A tleap script that builds the chain and sets N, CA, C and O, in Angstrom:
source leaprc.protein.ff14SB
mol = sequence {
  NMET THR ASP ASN ASP THR ALA ASN GLN GLY
  ARG GLU ALA ALA ASP VAL LEU GLU ASN PRO
  ALA PHE LYS ALA GLY ILE GLN ALA MET ARG
  ASN GLU VAL ILE GLN GLN TRP LYS SER CYS
  PRO ILE ARG ASP ALA GLU GLY GLN LEU LEU
  LEU LEU GLN LEU ALA LYS LEU THR ASP LYS
  PHE GLU SER MET LEU ALA GLY TYR VAL GLN
  GLY GLY LYS LEU ALA GLN GLU LYS ILE ASN
  ILE ASN ALA LEU ARG ASN GLU SER ALA THR
  ARG LYS MET MET ARG ARG VAL CLEU
}
set mol.1.N position { 162.817 108.731 45.901 }
set mol.1.CA position { 163.914 107.983 46.511 }
set mol.1.C position { 163.906 108.852 47.673 }
set mol.1.O position { 163.983 110.079 47.735 }
set mol.2.N position { 163.818 108.145 48.405 }
set mol.2.CA position { 163.800 108.065 50.088 }
set mol.2.C position { 165.213 108.536 50.739 }
set mol.2.O position { 166.177 108.015 50.178 }
set mol.3.N position { 165.511 109.356 51.734 }
set mol.3.CA position { 166.491 109.896 52.498 }
set mol.3.C position { 167.978 108.712 52.697 }
set mol.3.O position { 169.173 108.874 52.450 }
set mol.4.N position { 167.227 107.576 53.228 }
set mol.4.CA position { 168.165 106.542 53.067 }
set mol.4.C position { 168.425 106.458 51.565 }
set mol.4.O position { 169.189 107.379 51.278 }
set mol.5.N position { 168.201 105.948 50.803 }
set mol.5.CA position { 168.476 105.656 49.417 }
set mol.5.C position { 169.852 106.896 49.251 }
set mol.5.O position { 171.062 106.725 49.105 }
set mol.6.N position { 168.871 108.370 49.370 }
set mol.6.CA position { 169.782 109.417 49.281 }
set mol.6.C position { 170.620 109.421 50.328 }
set mol.6.O position { 170.291 110.536 50.732 }
set mol.7.N position { 171.498 109.048 51.150 }
set mol.7.CA position { 172.330 108.913 52.013 }
set mol.7.C position { 173.447 107.283 51.773 }
set mol.7.O position { 174.414 106.873 52.416 }
set mol.8.N position { 173.056 106.986 51.119 }
set mol.8.CA position { 173.202 105.386 50.274 }
set mol.8.C position { 174.312 105.877 49.557 }
set mol.8.O position { 175.539 105.793 49.606 }
set mol.9.N position { 173.434 106.425 48.866 }
set mol.9.CA position { 174.234 107.674 47.612 }
set mol.9.C position { 175.096 108.319 47.343 }
set mol.9.O position { 175.857 108.147 46.390 }
set mol.10.N position { 175.124 109.150 48.114 }
set mol.10.CA position { 175.982 110.174 49.007 }
set mol.10.C position { 177.591 109.571 49.074 }
set mol.10.O position { 178.615 110.043 48.581 }
set mol.11.N position { 177.279 107.713 50.297 }
set mol.11.CA position { 178.115 107.257 50.776 }
set mol.11.C position { 178.980 106.611 49.492 }
set mol.11.O position { 180.144 106.218 49.562 }
set mol.12.N position { 178.310 106.601 48.563 }
set mol.12.CA position { 178.856 105.997 47.808 }
set mol.12.C position { 179.730 106.663 47.010 }
set mol.12.O position { 180.912 106.333 46.911 }
set mol.13.N position { 178.927 108.151 46.072 }
set mol.13.CA position { 179.483 108.538 45.949 }
set mol.13.C position { 181.138 109.757 46.477 }
set mol.13.O position { 182.111 110.414 46.107 }
set mol.14.N position { 180.415 109.330 47.428 }
set mol.14.CA position { 182.354 109.666 48.745 }
set mol.14.C position { 183.171 109.013 48.203 }
set mol.14.O position { 184.166 109.511 47.678 }
set mol.15.N position { 182.841 107.405 48.226 }
set mol.15.CA position { 184.092 106.220 48.174 }
set mol.15.C position { 184.599 106.348 46.858 }
set mol.15.O position { 185.788 106.046 46.760 }
set mol.16.N position { 183.693 106.926 45.197 }
set mol.16.CA position { 184.679 106.899 44.185 }
set mol.16.C position { 185.273 108.159 44.347 }
set mol.16.O position { 186.462 108.020 44.060 }
set mol.17.N position { 184.998 109.519 44.720 }
set mol.17.CA position { 185.042 110.327 44.563 }
set mol.17.C position { 186.258 110.995 45.565 }
set mol.17.O position { 186.585 112.163 45.771 }
set mol.18.N position { 187.013 109.062 46.339 }
set mol.18.CA position { 187.759 109.540 47.367 }
set mol.18.C position { 188.999 108.329 46.747 }
set mol.18.O position { 190.142 108.272 47.202 }
set mol.19.N position { 188.546 107.557 45.798 }
set mol.19.CA position { 189.240 106.595 45.661 }
set mol.19.C position { 190.026 106.750 44.439 }
set mol.19.O position { 189.636 106.869 43.277 }
set mol.20.N position { 191.749 106.712 45.143 }
set mol.20.CA position { 192.692 106.754 44.350 }
set mol.20.C position { 192.878 106.261 42.589 }
set mol.20.O position { 193.624 106.958 41.902 }
set mol.21.N position { 192.252 105.194 42.017 }
set mol.21.CA position { 191.852 105.189 40.651 }
set mol.21.C position { 191.157 106.280 39.894 }
set mol.21.O position { 191.529 106.778 38.832 }
set mol.22.N position { 189.912 106.627 40.719 }
set mol.22.CA position { 189.144 107.248 39.880 }
set mol.22.C position { 189.759 108.854 40.022 }
set mol.22.O position { 189.513 109.638 39.105 }
set mol.23.N position { 190.613 109.336 41.271 }
set mol.23.CA position { 191.104 110.650 40.926 }
set mol.23.C position { 192.932 110.185 39.831 }
set mol.23.O position { 193.790 111.013 39.527 }
set mol.24.N position { 192.945 109.530 39.693 }
set mol.24.CA position { 193.864 108.881 38.524 }
set mol.24.C position { 193.649 109.475 37.650 }
set mol.24.O position { 194.280 110.464 37.280 }
set mol.25.N position { 192.529 108.897 37.042 }
set mol.25.CA position { 191.624 108.583 35.795 }
set mol.25.C position { 190.669 110.037 35.544 }
set mol.25.O position { 190.171 110.180 34.427 }
set mol.26.N position { 190.472 110.911 36.415 }
set mol.26.CA position { 189.761 112.115 36.185 }
set mol.26.C position { 191.323 112.979 35.767 }
set mol.26.O position { 191.434 113.168 34.556 }
set mol.27.N position { 192.344 113.435 36.514 }
set mol.27.CA position { 193.387 114.060 36.410 }
set mol.27.C position { 193.647 113.928 35.137 }
set mol.27.O position { 193.548 114.844 34.320 }
set mol.28.N position { 194.160 112.234 34.770 }
set mol.28.CA position { 194.583 111.801 33.421 }
set mol.28.C position { 193.130 112.622 32.651 }
set mol.28.O position { 193.504 113.749 32.326 }
set mol.29.N position { 192.298 112.505 32.440 }
set mol.29.CA position { 191.402 113.144 31.387 }
set mol.29.C position { 191.583 114.007 31.269 }
set mol.29.O position { 191.312 114.440 30.149 }
set mol.30.N position { 192.308 115.195 32.499 }
set mol.30.CA position { 191.759 116.313 32.024 }
set mol.30.C position { 193.334 117.017 31.571 }
set mol.30.O position { 193.648 117.908 30.783 }
set mol.31.N position { 193.909 116.354 32.260 }
set mol.31.CA position { 195.415 116.399 31.107 }
set mol.31.C position { 195.576 116.364 29.614 }
set mol.31.O position { 196.133 117.079 28.782 }
set mol.32.N position { 194.874 115.259 29.598 }
set mol.32.CA position { 195.324 114.405 28.011 }
set mol.32.C position { 193.678 115.838 27.419 }
set mol.32.O position { 194.120 116.442 26.441 }
set mol.33.N position { 193.011 116.077 27.572 }
set mol.33.CA position { 191.944 117.119 27.125 }
set mol.33.C position { 192.790 118.873 26.917 }
set mol.33.O position { 192.626 119.787 26.109 }
set mol.34.N position { 193.581 118.696 27.955 }
set mol.34.CA position { 193.892 120.035 27.764 }
set mol.34.C position { 195.278 120.112 26.903 }
set mol.34.O position { 195.663 121.058 26.216 }
set mol.35.N position { 195.804 119.088 27.086 }
set mol.35.CA position { 196.837 118.657 25.900 }
set mol.35.C position { 196.635 119.147 24.897 }
set mol.35.O position { 197.329 119.946 24.269 }
set mol.36.N position { 195.108 118.454 24.530 }
set mol.36.CA position { 194.385 118.042 22.973 }
set mol.36.C position { 194.385 119.701 22.415 }
set mol.36.O position { 194.795 120.354 21.456 }
set mol.37.N position { 193.620 119.901 23.728 }
set mol.37.CA position { 193.316 121.405 23.277 }
set mol.37.C position { 194.408 122.210 23.159 }
set mol.37.O position { 194.126 123.345 23.542 }
set mol.38.N position { 195.403 122.117 22.835 }
set mol.38.CA position { 196.902 123.262 23.675 }
set mol.38.C position { 197.315 122.932 21.305 }
set mol.38.O position { 197.423 123.622 20.292 }
set mol.39.N position { 197.363 121.635 21.665 }
set mol.39.CA position { 197.817 121.368 19.914 }
set mol.39.C position { 196.549 121.349 18.972 }
set mol.39.O position { 196.591 121.105 17.766 }
set mol.40.N position { 195.888 121.520 19.398 }
set mol.40.CA position { 194.182 122.033 18.139 }
set mol.40.C position { 194.683 122.972 17.935 }
set mol.40.O position { 195.259 123.724 18.721 }
set mol.41.N position { 194.462 123.094 16.350 }
set mol.41.CA position { 194.944 124.553 15.255 }
set mol.41.C position { 193.713 125.665 15.876 }
set mol.41.O position { 192.518 125.478 16.105 }
set mol.42.N position { 194.427 126.662 15.999 }
set mol.42.CA position { 192.835 127.761 16.269 }
set mol.42.C position { 191.973 128.121 15.242 }
set mol.42.O position { 190.989 128.844 15.399 }
set mol.43.N position { 192.492 127.399 13.709 }
set mol.43.CA position { 191.502 127.677 12.533 }
set mol.43.C position { 190.559 127.105 12.375 }
set mol.43.O position { 189.619 127.408 11.641 }
set mol.44.N position { 190.779 125.442 13.602 }
set mol.44.CA position { 189.707 124.659 14.207 }
set mol.44.C position { 188.275 124.517 15.109 }
set mol.44.O position { 187.661 123.702 15.796 }
set mol.45.N position { 188.205 125.735 14.666 }
set mol.45.CA position { 186.465 126.294 15.603 }
set mol.45.C position { 186.014 124.430 15.916 }
set mol.45.O position { 186.689 123.729 16.670 }
set mol.46.N position { 185.589 124.254 15.657 }
set mol.46.CA position { 184.731 122.686 15.617 }
set mol.46.C position { 185.222 121.754 16.541 }
set mol.46.O position { 184.505 121.026 17.227 }
set mol.47.N position { 186.588 121.781 16.559 }
set mol.47.CA position { 187.851 120.340 17.389 }
set mol.47.C position { 187.485 121.359 18.711 }
set mol.47.O position { 186.893 120.893 19.684 }
set mol.48.N position { 187.935 122.944 18.646 }
set mol.48.CA position { 188.378 123.439 19.787 }
set mol.48.C position { 187.481 123.616 20.604 }
set mol.48.O position { 187.692 123.727 21.811 }
set mol.49.N position { 185.578 123.707 19.699 }
set mol.49.CA position { 184.783 123.521 21.147 }
set mol.49.C position { 184.141 122.333 20.804 }
set mol.49.O position { 182.914 122.239 20.767 }
set mol.50.N position { 184.823 121.521 20.579 }
set mol.50.CA position { 184.589 120.172 21.197 }
set mol.50.C position { 185.234 119.435 22.957 }
set mol.50.O position { 184.879 118.814 23.959 }
set mol.51.N position { 186.248 120.024 22.370 }
set mol.51.CA position { 186.984 120.102 23.809 }
set mol.51.C position { 187.109 120.899 24.469 }
set mol.51.O position { 187.423 120.731 25.648 }
set mol.52.N position { 186.952 121.783 24.055 }
set mol.52.CA position { 185.561 122.822 25.572 }
set mol.52.C position { 184.587 121.883 25.960 }
set mol.52.O position { 184.729 121.711 27.171 }
set mol.53.N position { 183.682 121.204 25.534 }
set mol.53.CA position { 182.359 120.608 25.643 }
set mol.53.C position { 182.650 119.672 26.982 }
set mol.53.O position { 181.981 119.510 28.003 }
set mol.54.N position { 184.508 118.868 26.366 }
set mol.54.CA position { 184.694 117.634 27.037 }
set mol.54.C position { 185.379 118.357 28.448 }
set mol.54.O position { 185.429 117.752 29.519 }
set mol.55.N position { 185.726 119.299 28.318 }
set mol.55.CA position { 186.167 119.384 29.301 }
set mol.55.C position { 185.892 119.924 30.604 }
set mol.55.O position { 186.375 119.937 31.737 }
set mol.56.N position { 184.756 120.432 29.857 }
set mol.56.CA position { 183.212 121.116 30.866 }
set mol.56.C position { 182.329 119.823 31.069 }
set mol.56.O position { 181.315 120.113 31.704 }
set mol.57.N position { 182.370 118.971 30.852 }
set mol.57.CA position { 181.877 117.855 30.650 }
set mol.57.C position { 182.295 116.423 32.002 }
set mol.57.O position { 181.618 115.599 32.617 }
set mol.58.N position { 184.137 116.875 31.921 }
set mol.58.CA position { 184.649 116.146 33.247 }
set mol.58.C position { 184.323 117.069 34.420 }
set mol.58.O position { 184.012 116.509 35.471 }
set mol.59.N position { 184.342 118.061 34.399 }
set mol.59.CA position { 184.077 119.026 35.454 }
set mol.59.C position { 182.955 118.486 36.124 }
set mol.59.O position { 182.914 117.752 37.112 }
set mol.60.N position { 181.779 119.112 35.219 }
set mol.60.CA position { 179.878 118.926 35.537 }
set mol.60.C position { 180.077 117.245 36.072 }
set mol.60.O position { 179.360 117.005 37.043 }
set mol.61.N position { 180.984 115.974 35.569 }
set mol.61.CA position { 180.824 115.149 36.129 }
set mol.61.C position { 181.367 115.103 37.474 }
set mol.61.O position { 180.741 114.412 38.277 }
set mol.62.N position { 182.453 115.729 37.893 }
set mol.62.CA position { 182.640 115.629 39.152 }
set mol.62.C position { 182.155 116.281 40.181 }
set mol.62.O position { 182.437 115.852 41.300 }
set mol.63.N position { 181.324 117.454 40.053 }
set mol.63.CA position { 181.009 118.149 40.796 }
set mol.63.C position { 179.281 117.000 40.893 }
set mol.63.O position { 178.586 116.892 41.904 }
set mol.64.N position { 179.114 116.580 40.050 }
set mol.64.CA position { 177.736 116.157 40.218 }
set mol.64.C position { 178.030 114.951 41.392 }
set mol.64.O position { 177.164 114.628 42.205 }
set mol.65.N position { 179.023 114.504 41.360 }
set mol.65.CA position { 178.788 113.496 42.614 }
set mol.65.C position { 179.666 114.192 43.900 }
set mol.65.O position { 179.635 113.745 45.047 }
set mol.66.N position { 180.240 115.058 43.584 }
set mol.66.CA position { 180.082 116.053 44.983 }
set mol.66.C position { 179.108 116.758 45.478 }
set mol.66.O position { 179.174 117.297 46.582 }
set mol.67.N position { 177.637 116.850 44.340 }
set mol.67.CA position { 176.452 117.189 44.848 }
set mol.67.C position { 175.894 116.048 45.473 }
set mol.67.O position { 176.033 116.190 46.688 }
set mol.68.N position { 175.217 114.773 45.151 }
set mol.68.CA position { 175.515 113.427 45.594 }
set mol.68.C position { 176.138 113.631 46.506 }
set mol.68.O position { 175.531 113.672 47.577 }
set mol.69.N position { 177.358 113.813 46.507 }
set mol.69.CA position { 178.103 113.249 48.625 }
set mol.69.C position { 176.704 114.590 49.227 }
set mol.69.O position { 175.644 114.084 49.596 }
set mol.70.N position { 176.817 116.272 49.281 }
set mol.70.CA position { 176.075 116.686 49.656 }
set mol.70.C position { 175.031 116.251 50.419 }
set mol.70.O position { 174.744 116.386 51.608 }
set mol.71.N position { 174.625 115.812 49.678 }
set mol.71.CA position { 172.764 115.386 48.827 }
set mol.71.C position { 172.613 114.864 50.574 }
set mol.71.O position { 172.043 115.268 51.587 }
set mol.72.N position { 173.763 113.404 50.052 }
set mol.72.CA position { 173.242 112.581 50.881 }
set mol.72.C position { 173.888 112.874 52.410 }
set mol.72.O position { 173.402 112.217 53.330 }
set mol.73.N position { 174.767 113.659 52.664 }
set mol.73.CA position { 175.280 114.322 54.023 }
set mol.73.C position { 174.035 114.693 54.617 }
set mol.73.O position { 173.573 114.250 55.669 }
set mol.74.N position { 173.522 115.561 53.839 }
set mol.74.CA position { 172.029 116.182 54.222 }
set mol.74.C position { 170.480 115.465 54.548 }
set mol.74.O position { 169.593 115.627 55.386 }
set mol.75.N position { 170.792 114.325 53.024 }
set mol.75.CA position { 169.418 113.654 53.774 }
set mol.75.C position { 169.150 112.466 55.454 }
set mol.75.O position { 168.180 112.063 56.095 }
set mol.76.N position { 171.416 112.254 55.565 }
set mol.76.CA position { 171.779 111.922 56.860 }
set mol.76.C position { 171.084 112.604 57.826 }
set mol.76.O position { 170.322 112.164 58.687 }
set mol.77.N position { 171.311 113.344 57.670 }
set mol.77.CA position { 171.155 114.468 59.271 }
set mol.77.C position { 169.558 114.762 59.476 }
set mol.77.O position { 169.016 115.172 60.503 }
set mol.78.N position { 168.729 114.324 57.759 }
set mol.78.CA position { 167.272 114.485 58.124 }
set mol.78.C position { 166.841 113.019 58.602 }
set mol.78.O position { 165.625 112.986 58.416 }
set mol.79.N position { 167.156 112.086 59.003 }
set mol.79.CA position { 167.876 110.466 59.302 }
set mol.79.C position { 167.370 110.952 60.998 }
set mol.79.O position { 166.242 110.949 61.489 }
set mol.80.N position { 168.572 111.309 61.548 }
set mol.80.CA position { 168.872 111.322 62.198 }
set mol.80.C position { 168.305 112.780 62.767 }
set mol.80.O position { 168.769 112.903 63.900 }
set mol.81.N position { 167.699 113.630 62.517 }
set mol.81.CA position { 166.682 114.625 63.476 }
set mol.81.C position { 165.588 113.905 63.553 }
set mol.81.O position { 165.022 113.986 64.644 }
set mol.82.N position { 165.001 113.097 62.618 }
set mol.82.CA position { 163.472 112.378 62.700 }
set mol.82.C position { 163.891 111.232 63.867 }
set mol.82.O position { 163.255 111.267 64.920 }
set mol.83.N position { 164.635 110.518 63.751 }
set mol.83.CA position { 165.337 109.581 64.927 }
set mol.83.C position { 164.673 110.233 66.338 }
set mol.83.O position { 163.775 109.935 67.126 }
set mol.84.N position { 165.689 111.323 66.164 }
set mol.84.CA position { 165.455 112.083 67.763 }
set mol.84.C position { 163.620 112.785 68.410 }
set mol.84.O position { 163.060 112.906 69.500 }
set mol.85.N position { 163.286 113.081 66.924 }
set mol.85.CA position { 161.793 113.292 67.352 }
set mol.85.C position { 161.094 112.092 67.258 }
set mol.85.O position { 159.971 112.329 67.702 }
set mol.86.N position { 161.192 110.546 66.799 }
set mol.86.CA position { 160.261 110.129 67.440 }
set mol.86.C position { 161.362 109.295 68.706 }
set mol.86.O position { 161.573 108.082 68.692 }
set mol.87.N position { 161.804 110.013 69.469 }
set mol.87.CA position { 162.507 109.378 71.032 }
set mol.87.C position { 161.743 109.191 71.543 }
set mol.87.O position { 160.821 109.961 71.276 }
set mol.88.N position { 161.352 107.925 72.845 }
set mol.88.CA position { 160.628 108.623 73.484 }
set mol.88.C position { 161.010 109.701 74.786 }
set mol.88.O position { 162.206 109.947 74.938 }
set mol.89.N position { 160.121 110.280 75.627 }
set mol.89.CA position { 160.823 110.823 76.133 }
set mol.89.C position { 161.642 110.092 77.531 }
set mol.89.O position { 162.560 110.682 78.101 }
set mol.90.N position { 161.370 109.350 77.765 }
set mol.90.CA position { 161.975 108.717 79.016 }
set mol.90.C position { 163.201 108.581 77.978 }
set mol.90.O position { 164.185 109.231 78.331 }
set mol.91.N position { 163.330 107.954 76.913 }
set mol.91.CA position { 164.881 107.757 76.452 }
set mol.91.C position { 165.503 109.464 76.196 }
set mol.91.O position { 166.717 109.448 75.995 }
set mol.92.N position { 165.023 110.563 76.177 }
set mol.92.CA position { 164.676 111.597 75.653 }
set mol.92.C position { 166.156 112.345 76.974 }
set mol.92.O position { 167.287 112.821 76.875 }
set mol.93.N position { 165.006 111.960 78.252 }
set mol.93.CA position { 165.547 112.488 79.383 }
set mol.93.C position { 166.970 111.471 80.201 }
set mol.93.O position { 167.773 111.793 81.076 }
set mol.94.N position { 166.819 110.461 79.601 }
set mol.94.CA position { 168.151 109.570 79.874 }
set mol.94.C position { 169.755 109.946 79.535 }
set mol.94.O position { 170.844 109.999 80.107 }
set mol.95.N position { 169.001 110.229 77.871 }
set mol.95.CA position { 170.265 111.418 77.245 }
set mol.95.C position { 171.027 112.046 77.153 }
set mol.95.O position { 172.174 111.996 76.710 }
set mol.96.N position { 170.065 113.130 77.846 }
set mol.96.CA position { 170.147 114.700 78.958 }
set mol.96.C position { 171.243 114.231 79.997 }
set mol.96.O position { 172.247 114.929 80.143 }
set mol.97.N position { 171.102 113.243 80.612 }
set mol.97.CA position { 171.469 113.341 81.987 }
set mol.97.C position { 172.485 112.115 81.562 }
set mol.97.O position { 173.480 112.754 81.904 }
set mol.98.N position { 172.864 111.268 81.244 }
set mol.98.CA position { 174.655 110.699 80.650 }
set mol.98.C position { 174.690 111.582 79.688 }
set mol.98.O position { 175.673 111.655 78.952 }
savepdb mol mol.pdb
quit
């Protein structure tokens, strides 16, 4: 994946994380898992384990999107640095003067 692709992926992930529908959906999912976990009998070890896995999966999904955002920011910085490195000497001087 190129830096441009990674930067685009990061911007798209940021759009998802900032989307009110996504925020509401992920919060509803967390609330539902917690509610089911509380109502699950203590003797039901398998059910408790499955609900724990679902809670961790929800958190992992959100953290993966946040990782894509950070990766996109890093890729955009690399793109910006490479653009500055490829800048002509005349343009560099003009940028410093202005």
